[in-house]
C-alpha positions as CSV (number, residue, x, y, z in Angstrom):
1,M,0.0,0.0,0.0
2,A,1.4,3.4,-1.0
3,Y,1.0,6.5,1.1
4,Y,1.6,10.2,0.3
5,H,0.1,13.2,2.1
6,H,-2.7,11.0,3.4
7,L,-3.4,9.7,-0.2
8,K,-3.3,5.9,-0.1
9,V,-3.3,3.5,-3.0
10,L,-4.0,-0.2,-2.4
11,K,-3.5,-3.0,-5.0
12,N,-6.0,-5.9,-5.3
13,D,-3.9,-9.1,-5.3
14,N,-6.9,-11.3,-5.6
15,L,-8.4,-10.2,-8.9
16,S,-11.0,-12.5,-10.5
17,K,-10.5,-13.6,-14.1
18,G,-14.1,-14.7,-14.4
19,K,-17.1,-13.1,-16.0
20,G,-18.9,-10.2,-14.2
21,P,-22.3,-10.6,-12.7
22,E,-25.0,-11.6,-15.2
23,F,-27.5,-8.9,-14.0
24,L,-25.1,-6.2,-15.2
25,D,-24.4,-7.5,-18.7
26,A,-25.6,-5.7,-21.8
27,E,-28.6,-8.0,-22.2
28,H,-29.9,-7.8,-18.7
29,T,-29.6,-4.0,-18.6
30,K,-31.3,-3.5,-21.9
31,A,-34.7,-2.8,-20.2
32,A,-33.2,0.1,-18.3
33,R,-31.9,1.7,-21.6
34,H,-35.2,1.2,-23.3
35,L,-37.0,2.9,-20.4
36,H,-34.6,5.8,-20.2
37,R,-34.8,6.4,-24.0
38,S,-38.6,6.7,-23.7
39,V,-38.5,9.5,-21.1
40,T,-39.2,12.8,-22.7
41,A,-36.2,14.5,-21.1
42,Y,-33.8,11.8,-22.2
43,Q,-30.6,12.8,-24.1
44,E,-27.2,11.2,-24.2
45,T,-24.9,13.2,-21.9
46,P,-21.6,14.3,-23.6
47,L,-18.3,12.4,-23.6
48,V,-15.7,15.1,-23.5
49,S,-12.2,14.5,-24.8
50,L,-9.6,16.5,-22.9
51,D,-6.8,16.3,-25.5
52,A,-4.7,19.2,-24.1
53,L,-4.8,17.8,-20.6
54,A,-3.9,14.3,-21.9
55,K,-0.9,15.8,-23.6
56,R,0.2,17.7,-20.5
57,L,-0.1,14.6,-18.3
58,G,1.6,12.4,-20.8
59,V,-1.2,9.9,-21.7
60,K,-2.8,9.1,-24.9
61,G,-6.4,10.2,-24.1
62,I,-8.7,11.4,-21.3
63,Y,-12.4,11.1,-21.8
64,V,-15.0,12.4,-19.3
65,K,-18.6,11.3,-19.3
66,D,-20.3,14.5,-18.1
67,E,-23.4,13.6,-16.1
68,S,-24.1,17.1,-15.0
69,Y,-26.4,17.3,-18.0
70,R,-28.5,14.2,-17.1
71,F,-32.3,15.0,-17.1
72,G,-31.6,18.6,-16.1
73,L,-30.8,17.3,-12.6
74,N,-27.1,18.2,-12.4
75,A,-26.2,14.6,-11.6
76,F,-26.6,11.0,-12.8
77,K,-28.7,9.6,-10.0
78,G,-32.0,10.0,-11.9
79,L,-31.1,7.1,-14.1
80,G,-31.4,4.7,-11.1
81,G,-34.3,6.4,-9.5
82,I,-36.6,6.5,-12.5
83,Y,-35.9,2.9,-13.5
84,A,-36.4,1.5,-9.9
85,L,-39.7,3.4,-9.5
86,V,-41.0,2.1,-12.9
87,C,-39.9,-1.5,-11.9
88,V,-42.0,-1.2,-8.7
89,I,-44.9,0.2,-10.6
90,C,-44.7,-2.6,-13.2
91,E,-44.8,-5.2,-10.5
92,K,-47.9,-3.5,-8.9
93,L,-49.8,-3.2,-12.2
94,G,-48.6,-6.4,-13.9
95,L,-46.8,-4.6,-16.7
96,D,-43.7,-5.9,-18.5
97,I,-40.6,-3.8,-17.7
98,N,-38.9,-5.0,-20.9
99,T,-41.5,-3.4,-23.1
100,V,-43.1,-0.6,-21.2
101,D,-42.6,2.9,-22.5
102,F,-42.7,6.0,-20.3
103,S,-45.6,7.2,-22.3
104,D,-47.6,4.2,-21.2
105,L,-47.2,5.4,-17.6
106,Q,-48.7,8.8,-18.5
107,E,-52.1,7.3,-19.4
108,P,-54.8,8.7,-17.1
109,S,-55.8,5.2,-15.9
110,V,-52.2,4.3,-15.0
111,R,-51.6,7.6,-13.2
112,E,-54.8,7.2,-11.2
113,A,-53.8,3.6,-10.2
114,I,-50.4,4.8,-8.9
115,S,-51.3,8.2,-7.5
116,D,-51.5,6.8,-4.0
117,M,-48.0,5.2,-4.1
118,I,-45.6,6.8,-1.7
119,F,-41.8,6.4,-1.9
120,V,-39.2,7.1,0.7
121,T,-35.4,7.3,0.7
122,A,-32.3,8.6,2.4
123,T,-29.8,10.7,0.5
124,D,-26.7,12.9,0.6
125,G,-28.4,14.9,-2.1
126,N,-28.2,13.6,-5.7
127,H,-30.0,10.3,-5.2
128,G,-32.9,12.0,-3.4
129,K,-33.2,14.6,-6.1
130,G,-33.4,11.7,-8.7
131,I,-36.2,10.1,-6.6
132,A,-38.1,13.3,-6.2
133,W,-37.9,14.0,-9.9
134,A,-39.0,10.5,-10.8
135,A,-41.9,10.6,-8.4
136,G,-43.0,13.9,-9.8
137,Q,-42.8,12.6,-13.4
138,L,-45.0,9.7,-12.4
139,G,-47.5,11.6,-10.3
140,C,-46.4,10.0,-7.0
141,K,-45.2,11.4,-3.7
142,A,-41.8,10.9,-2.0
143,Y,-40.4,11.5,1.4
144,V,-36.6,12.3,1.4
145,Y,-34.5,12.2,4.5
146,M,-31.0,13.8,4.6
147,P,-28.2,13.4,7.1
148,K,-27.1,16.1,9.5
149,G,-24.9,18.8,8.0
150,S,-26.6,18.5,4.6
151,S,-26.5,21.6,2.5
152,K,-29.8,23.6,2.6
153,H,-29.2,24.3,-1.1
154,R,-29.2,20.6,-1.9
155,A,-32.3,20.1,0.2
156,Q,-34.1,22.8,-1.7
157,A,-32.9,21.4,-5.0
158,I,-34.6,18.1,-4.1
159,R,-37.9,20.0,-3.3
160,N,-37.6,21.8,-6.6
161,A,-37.0,18.6,-8.6
162,G,-40.4,17.0,-8.0
163,K,-43.0,16.0,-5.5
164,A,-41.1,15.4,-2.3
165,E,-41.2,16.3,1.4
166,V,-37.5,16.8,2.5
167,T,-36.2,16.6,6.0
168,I,-32.6,17.1,7.2
169,T,-32.2,14.8,10.2
170,D,-29.8,15.0,13.2
171,M,-28.2,11.6,12.2
172,G,-25.3,10.5,10.1
173,Y,-25.9,9.0,6.6
174,D,-26.1,5.4,7.6
175,D,-28.4,6.0,10.5
176,T,-30.6,8.1,8.2
177,V,-30.8,5.2,5.8
178,R,-32.0,3.0,8.7
179,Y,-34.5,5.7,9.7
180,A,-35.9,5.8,6.1
181,H,-36.3,2.0,6.3
182,Q,-38.1,2.3,9.6
183,M,-40.5,4.9,8.2
184,S,-41.2,2.7,5.2
185,E,-42.2,-0.2,7.4
186,E,-44.3,2.0,9.8
187,N,-46.2,3.8,7.1
188,G,-46.4,1.2,4.3
189,W,-44.2,3.3,2.0
190,T,-41.9,1.8,-0.7
191,L,-38.2,2.2,0.2
192,I,-36.1,3.2,-2.8
193,Q,-32.5,3.1,-1.5
194,D,-29.3,3.0,-3.4
195,T,-27.6,0.7,-1.0
196,S,-28.4,-2.7,0.2
197,W,-28.3,-5.1,3.1
198,P,-29.4,-8.7,3.7
199,G,-33.1,-9.0,2.8
200,Y,-33.1,-5.7,0.9
201,E,-31.4,-6.2,-2.5
202,T,-34.0,-6.3,-5.3
203,V,-34.7,-2.5,-5.4
204,P,-30.9,-1.6,-5.1
205,K,-30.2,-4.0,-8.0
206,W,-32.8,-2.1,-10.2
207,I,-31.1,1.2,-9.2
208,I,-27.7,-0.2,-10.1
209,Q,-28.9,-1.5,-13.4
210,G,-30.3,2.0,-14.1
211,Y,-26.8,3.5,-13.7
212,T,-25.4,1.3,-16.5
213,T,-27.1,3.4,-19.1
214,M,-24.4,6.0,-18.8
215,A,-21.7,3.2,-19.1
216,Y,-23.4,1.9,-22.3
217,E,-23.5,5.4,-23.8
218,A,-19.9,6.0,-22.9
219,V,-18.6,2.9,-24.6
220,C,-20.6,3.7,-27.7
221,Q,-19.3,7.3,-27.7
222,L,-15.7,6.0,-27.2
223,E,-16.1,4.0,-30.4
224,S,-17.1,7.2,-32.2
225,Y,-13.7,8.5,-31.2
226,G,-12.1,5.4,-32.6
227,I,-11.4,3.9,-29.1
228,K,-12.3,0.2,-28.9
229,A,-11.6,0.0,-25.1
230,P,-10.1,2.3,-22.5
231,T,-7.0,1.1,-20.7
232,H,-8.0,2.7,-17.4
233,L,-11.4,3.4,-15.7
234,F,-11.4,5.6,-12.6
235,L,-14.7,5.5,-10.5
236,Q,-15.7,7.3,-7.3
237,A,-17.5,5.4,-4.6
238,G,-19.7,6.1,-1.6
239,V,-21.5,2.9,-0.7
240,G,-20.2,1.7,-4.1
241,A,-23.5,1.2,-5.9
242,M,-22.5,3.3,-9.0
243,A,-18.9,2.1,-8.9
244,G,-19.9,-1.5,-8.6
245,G,-22.6,-1.3,-11.3
246,I,-20.2,0.4,-13.8
247,T,-17.4,-2.1,-12.9
248,G,-19.7,-5.1,-13.4
249,F,-21.0,-3.7,-16.7
250,M,-17.5,-2.9,-18.1
251,V,-16.0,-6.3,-17.0
252,N,-18.8,-8.0,-19.0
253,Y,-18.7,-5.6,-21.9
254,F,-15.0,-5.7,-22.6
255,E,-14.3,-9.3,-21.5
256,N,-10.7,-9.9,-22.5
257,Q,-9.9,-6.1,-22.9
258,R,-10.8,-5.1,-19.4
259,P,-9.5,-1.7,-18.3
260,V,-7.5,-1.3,-15.1
261,I,-10.2,-0.2,-12.7
262,V,-9.4,2.3,-9.9
263,I,-11.9,3.1,-7.1
264,A,-11.5,6.5,-5.4
265,E,-13.1,7.4,-2.0
266,P,-12.8,10.2,0.6
267,D,-10.0,9.2,3.0
268,Q,-12.2,9.8,6.1
269,V,-15.1,7.7,5.0
270,A,-13.6,5.0,2.7
271,C,-15.6,1.9,3.3
272,I,-14.6,0.1,0.1
273,F,-10.9,0.8,0.7
274,E,-11.3,-0.5,4.3
275,S,-13.1,-3.6,3.2
276,A,-10.3,-4.3,0.7
277,R,-7.6,-3.6,3.2
278,Q,-9.1,-6.2,5.7
279,E,-8.5,-9.0,3.1
280,D,-11.1,-11.3,4.6
281,G,-13.6,-10.9,1.7
282,G,-16.3,-9.2,3.8
283,P,-17.7,-5.7,3.8
284,H,-16.4,-3.4,6.6
285,E,-17.4,0.0,7.9
286,A,-15.2,3.0,7.1
287,V,-12.7,4.2,9.7
288,G,-12.1,7.9,10.1
289,N,-14.0,11.0,11.3
290,G,-16.7,10.8,8.7
291,E,-16.0,14.3,7.5
292,T,-15.5,15.2,3.8
293,I,-16.4,17.8,1.3
294,M,-17.4,15.0,-1.0
295,A,-21.0,14.9,0.3
296,G,-22.2,12.4,-2.3
297,L,-19.5,9.9,-1.2
298,N,-19.9,10.3,2.5
299,C,-21.1,6.8,3.3
300,G,-19.7,4.5,5.9
301,E,-21.1,1.1,5.0
302,P,-20.7,-0.7,1.7
303,C,-23.6,-1.8,-0.5
304,T,-23.8,-5.6,-0.1
305,V,-24.9,-6.1,-3.8
306,T,-21.8,-4.3,-5.2
307,W,-19.1,-4.9,-2.6
308,P,-18.4,-8.4,-4.0
309,I,-18.1,-6.9,-7.5
310,L,-15.6,-4.3,-6.3
311,R,-13.8,-6.9,-4.3
312,D,-13.3,-9.2,-7.2
313,Y,-12.9,-6.9,-10.2
314,A,-11.4,-3.6,-9.1
315,N,-7.6,-3.5,-9.6
316,F,-6.8,-0.6,-7.2
317,Y,-8.5,1.3,-4.3
318,A,-7.5,4.9,-3.5
319,S,-8.3,6.7,-0.3
320,C,-8.2,10.4,-1.2
321,P,-8.0,13.5,1.1
322,D,-10.4,16.4,0.2
323,Y,-7.7,18.3,-1.5
324,V,-7.7,15.7,-4.3
325,A,-11.3,16.4,-5.1
326,A,-10.7,20.2,-4.9
327,R,-7.8,19.9,-7.2
328,G,-10.0,18.0,-9.7
329,M,-12.7,20.7,-9.5
330,R,-10.2,23.4,-10.4
331,Q,-8.7,21.1,-13.1
332,Y,-12.0,20.8,-14.9
333,A,-12.9,24.5,-14.3
334,A,-9.7,25.9,-15.8
335,P,-9.0,23.7,-18.8
336,Y,-5.8,23.7,-20.9
337,G,-5.7,24.7,-24.6
338,D,-9.0,24.1,-26.4
339,D,-10.3,21.6,-23.9
340,K,-13.9,22.2,-22.8
341,K,-14.6,23.5,-19.4
342,I,-16.4,21.0,-17.2
343,I,-18.4,22.1,-14.1
344,S,-17.9,19.4,-11.5
345,G,-18.8,19.2,-7.8
346,E,-16.6,17.6,-5.1
347,S,-17.8,14.0,-5.7
348,G,-17.6,14.3,-9.4
349,A,-14.0,15.6,-9.6
350,V,-12.1,13.3,-7.2
351,T,-11.1,11.0,-10.1
352,I,-9.5,13.6,-12.3
353,G,-7.8,15.0,-9.2
354,L,-6.4,11.6,-8.4
355,L,-5.3,11.0,-12.0
356,A,-3.5,14.4,-12.2
357,M,-1.7,13.8,-8.9
358,L,-0.6,10.4,-10.1
359,M,0.8,11.8,-13.3
360,E,2.4,15.0,-12.0
361,S,3.6,14.2,-8.4
362,W,7.1,12.7,-8.4
363,E,6.3,11.3,-5.0
364,L,3.7,9.1,-6.7
365,E,6.0,7.8,-9.5
366,E,5.9,4.3,-8.0
367,E,2.1,4.3,-7.9
368,K,1.9,5.6,-11.4
369,K,4.0,2.7,-12.6
370,M,2.0,0.2,-10.5
371,L,-1.2,1.4,-12.2
372,G,0.4,1.1,-15.6
373,L,-0.2,4.7,-16.5
374,N,1.9,5.8,-19.5
375,E,1.9,7.5,-22.9
376,E,-0.4,4.7,-24.3
377,S,-3.0,5.0,-21.6
378,V,-6.6,5.9,-22.5
379,I,-8.6,6.9,-19.3
380,L,-12.3,7.0,-18.9
381,L,-13.8,9.1,-16.1
382,F,-17.4,9.9,-15.0
383,N,-18.2,13.4,-13.8
384,T,-21.1,12.3,-11.7
385,E,-22.3,15.8,-10.6
386,G,-22.1,19.5,-11.4
387,D,-22.1,22.3,-8.9
388,T,-24.7,20.8,-6.6
389,D,-23.6,23.1,-3.8
390,P,-22.8,26.4,-5.5
391,D,-21.4,28.1,-2.4
392,S,-18.9,25.3,-1.8
393,Y,-18.1,25.2,-5.5
394,H,-17.2,29.0,-5.4
395,R,-15.1,28.6,-2.3
396,I,-13.1,25.8,-3.9
397,V,-12.8,26.9,-7.5
398,Y,-12.5,30.7,-7.0
399,D,-11.2,31.1,-3.5
400,G,-8.8,28.2,-3.5
401,A,-10.2,26.3,-0.5
402,Y,-8.6,22.9,0.2
403,A,-5.3,23.6,-1.6
404,T,-3.0,20.8,-2.5
405,P,-0.2,20.5,0.2
């Protein structure tokens, strides 16, 4: 395990050579893509080529899937939210999720049949906004609970996105999830949570399948650039639902051309890193003080559905101090040459910050070689959110908060 200014990189010495999980292959995620494409607001988000940055860092290519444009929500989470809600509705009404169009769900008889459905979730921000938006699109109601310290701006953005009652609790994220679960059982509401535990895995699997639409778009867009497969894939993780879903999809999609997969987390709440470090195969809670500017990744307990995927198929795990994400935000905001500016929040930018540090810090030369980063590397990144907290974005990008040591 490498260590530099609290940035740690851990290698996976027990990598699986087998196929990825079947529920995340292209065939089993086709229904999610079909549903998403039928939504009125659907458009492919851009895949941005940062040619000048790639040249500066000494790699062949850097491609960023910019999810800040998804459904007008400034983040990717609506993909999982809308698909999971529609799966629940299809089960209730006896509809086929493989063939249903979003327009079918706008029929007066359907909207009347589901108007009394109430959904509930816990969120750091983006997931809750996706659920609120999806519920509003379908004419349902949602209750959204947020952990203590949540940005009031993020809470208001959830209210603005759709039909949701939003409450900031006095609990941490994981306890807020438990509270949302309790409320669902007491009130007969449907829990739509983007993490899982024994006995609660079906809905999270639907959410995770929903996330794979952005991965499918990305690989098709890479082909338009003449790229058959990326050599490296950097993914950020909170509970690991998105990271595990994209990892599983990519392992299946590329088979013998798998990219090197690097998972990045906040150093003070890195549950995937800690689970890998323990080397006993099981999920473990994060160690640390639980404080980070990366609000969307501030989760202390791994998703039980995706932890085995990240355990078996991720090549490296990185525990990143907040300055790594801040550096990434500034990197996107002040592009080199003719590169396009990307507006990225703290959780969206940690991967580009990590990549830049690996390529530019002589202290991390050994880690760069360990990851196989060189002039032939083609790196795929996902900017999972835009400036979801504008005040924090301004402090970091314009005032230089959380400077690199």
